[in-house]
C-alpha positions as CSV (number, residue, x, y, z in Angstrom):
1,M,103.3,115.6,104.6
2,L,104.1,111.8,105.7
3,Q,104.8,113.5,109.1
4,S,101.4,114.8,109.9
5,S,99.5,112.3,107.8
6,Y,101.7,109.3,110.2
7,T,100.6,111.2,113.7
8,S,96.8,111.3,112.6
9,V,97.0,107.8,112.5
10,L,98.4,107.5,115.8
11,E,95.6,109.7,117.1
12,V,92.9,107.6,116.3
13,K,90.3,106.7,119.4
14,T,88.2,104.1,117.6
15,R,88.8,101.1,115.0
16,D,86.2,103.2,112.6
17,E,88.6,106.2,112.8
18,F,91.6,103.4,112.5
19,L,90.4,102.0,109.0
20,T,89.6,105.7,107.8
21,E,93.3,107.6,108.9
22,M,95.2,104.2,107.0
23,L,93.2,104.1,104.3
24,R,93.9,107.8,104.0
25,F,97.6,107.6,104.8
26,C,98.4,104.2,102.8
27,H,96.7,105.9,99.7
28,D,98.7,109.3,100.4
29,I,101.8,106.9,100.1
30,G,100.5,105.0,96.9
31,F,98.9,101.8,98.3
32,D,95.7,100.9,97.5
33,K,94.9,97.9,99.9
34,V,95.9,97.8,103.7
35,G,96.2,95.4,105.8
36,A,97.2,96.7,109.7
37,M,97.0,95.5,113.3
38,T,96.9,97.3,116.8
39,V,98.0,94.6,119.7
40,I,96.5,95.6,123.2
41,D,98.1,93.8,126.3
42,H,96.0,93.8,129.0
43,F,97.7,93.2,132.0
44,L,97.0,90.1,133.9
45,G,95.6,88.9,130.3
46,E,95.3,88.4,126.6
47,A,96.4,90.6,124.5
48,E,93.7,92.2,122.5
49,F,94.6,92.0,118.4
50,I,92.8,94.8,116.4
51,T,92.8,94.5,112.7
52,I,91.4,96.3,110.2
53,D,92.0,96.0,106.3
54,N,89.9,96.3,102.8
55,S,91.9,93.4,101.0
56,D,90.0,90.2,99.9
57,E,88.9,87.5,102.2
58,A,91.6,85.2,101.6
59,Y,94.2,88.0,103.1
60,R,91.9,88.8,106.3
61,R,91.5,84.9,107.3
62,E,95.5,85.1,107.6
63,L,95.6,88.9,108.9
64,C,93.0,87.9,111.3
65,S,94.2,84.7,112.4
66,L,95.8,84.8,116.2
67,T,98.0,81.3,115.7
68,D,100.0,83.0,112.9
69,A,99.8,86.4,114.8
70,R,101.9,84.9,117.6
71,S,104.8,83.5,115.5
72,D,104.6,86.9,113.2
73,P,107.9,88.6,114.0
74,V,105.7,92.3,113.1
75,A,103.1,91.2,115.6
76,Q,105.8,90.2,118.1
77,H,107.6,93.6,117.2
78,C,104.2,95.3,117.9
79,K,103.6,93.5,121.1
80,I,107.1,94.7,123.0
81,Q,107.6,98.0,121.5
82,S,106.0,101.5,121.5
83,V,107.3,102.4,118.2
84,P,104.7,101.4,115.5
85,L,106.3,99.8,112.2
86,I,104.8,101.3,108.9
């Protein structure tokens, strides 16, 4: 079950699909709240951070902070590795 749920998250094409699949996946493993980030490193450009969540505003400000993302070890892992952390 976990493998197919995990795979469906990796197959999303849009931000809305990403949110829907992450909410479903996290609910399946027992979480009500989710915050997730995808990092796209553009060739010769700035990295793009795509975040989704269903949390409160205070957490969202922290999640969406590019300054914090640049020093966050999880964000840095995701930026240089092709294997996501769940």
